[in-house]
N, C-alpha and C positions, 0 to 999 in steps of 0.2 A: 369293260371295253375301253380301249385306249382313246385318249383325247389327242387328236392330231394337232401338233403345234407348228404353225407356219413361222418361219424365220426369214427375214429379208437379209440377204448376204451383202455385206459391205465391201468396199474396195479393200479395206485393211484385211478382212477375212480372206479375200481372194489372194492378196499379196502373201500372207502367211502360208496359205495352202499351197500355192505355186512354189514357194521357197522350200517348204518341207518335202514336196513331191520330187523336186529336182535333187535334193540331198539324198532322198531314199533310192532313187533309180528304179529299175524294174525288179520286182520280187519274183522269186521262184514260184511257179504255179499261177502266175498272174493270167487271168482269163483274157484281159485286154492288153497284155504286154506292157503294162505300166501306165497306160492311158487313164486308168481309173484312179490313180493315186491322188489327183487333185480332188476328185469327187470324194474319195475316202477321207481326206483331211478336212474338206469342207463339212462333211458329215460329222466328224469328230467335234469340230468347233461348234456346229449347230447343236449337237447333243449336249455338249458342255454348257452352252448358254442356257439350257433348260434345267439340267440336273446338277450342275455345279461340280465340286470336287477338284481334283488336280489332273491335268492331262499327263499321261504317262508314256503313251506310244511304245508299248512293248509288243512282242509277238503275241502274248497271251491276252492282253487287255489294253485299252486306250485311256480309260479314266479310272481313278481311284476316288470313291466317294468319301465324304468326311468321316464316316464310321469304318472305313477300311475295305468295304465291299468293292469288287472290281467289275468293270463294265467293258465289254468289247462292243464297239460300234460297227454295225454292218450297213454300208451305204450302197445305194444303187442310183443310176441315172433315172430321170423322169421327164416325160414330156408334158404331163398334166398332173393336177392335184390327185394324189392317190385316194382311192375309195376303200371302204372297210373290207370289201371282198378281195382286194388285191393281195398278193402273197409276198411275204418276206422270206429270204433265203439265206442259208448257211451252206457253203460248199462242204462236201463230204470230207475233204482233206483237212478241214479246220476243226473237226469235232474234238480234238484233243487239247484245244486251247484251254488254259487254266484261268477261267473267269467265273464270276458269280452270275452275271446277267449278260444278256444281249440287248442292245438298244438299236432299233432299226430306223434308218433315215433315208429319205429320197432327196436328191439334189437335181435341179433343172440342168439341162444341157447348156444353158446360157450362164450358169453359175450365179443366178440372181436371187434364187429362192431355194429354201430347203424345208422339208417337212419332217419333224421328229415324230415318228409314227407310234412309238411306245416301247416298253421294255418287258422282258420276261426272264425268269430264272432259267439258266442254261439247262438244268435237268428237266424242267417242265417243258421247255421248247422241244426237246427230243421225245418226250412222252406224247405230245400233241401233234407234232409235225408229221408230214408225209415224205417218204423217200422218193426222189424223182431222179431216174437215171439219165445220164448224158444222152442227148439226141431226142429226148421226148419233146413234144410240142405242147406248150402251155395253151390250154383251151381258151383262156380269156383274151389273149393277145397274139396268138400264133407265133410266139417267140420260141425259137429252138433252144433248149437247155444246153448250155455250153460245157457243163461239167456235172458230175453226180452231185446232188444237193438234197437238202431237207427244206421243205416249204411249210409255211404256216400263214394263215390269213391274218391281216392286220387286226381284224376285229377280235382276235384271240389274245392280243397284247394288253398290257395294263398301261395306264397313263405314266409316262416316264417321270414327270415331275413329282407325282404322288409316290411312286416307288422309291425314288431317290431320297425323299424326305422321311420315309418310314424306316424304322429299325425293327427287325423281327427277332 
């Protein structure tokens, strides 16, 4: 089971995330019409602070670990500290990304805290996850699913720091 790492977001982290989000603009298929870009970049910075490597920011992955494995960071907004039964999601249109791992992160709406929830090999994620169609209602929080996606509970992830340091 994943160890959830809490990261306090600094002014400098927010500065960098806002700058990168502005440079990026709105991505095609953006569920939030670009509003989530700051959350995404804060998630990448938070994940990088735990797993190391080099920030890459490509379509396929966001971080390259020291041994060359690639990680795509998936970030969501959060109002509260995530619990192990909460779910992590990958949008169905993203399944072709060429990465080795997914790392899941939650960032508060106030941009003051992030939680690095854990990592999982991309292939394992799809073996364990559940397909959830657009328009479905999440039973835990009554959130309407905005796009087709694959969901997996946080408790199914591995500790991101441990995975990043291991070579297989």
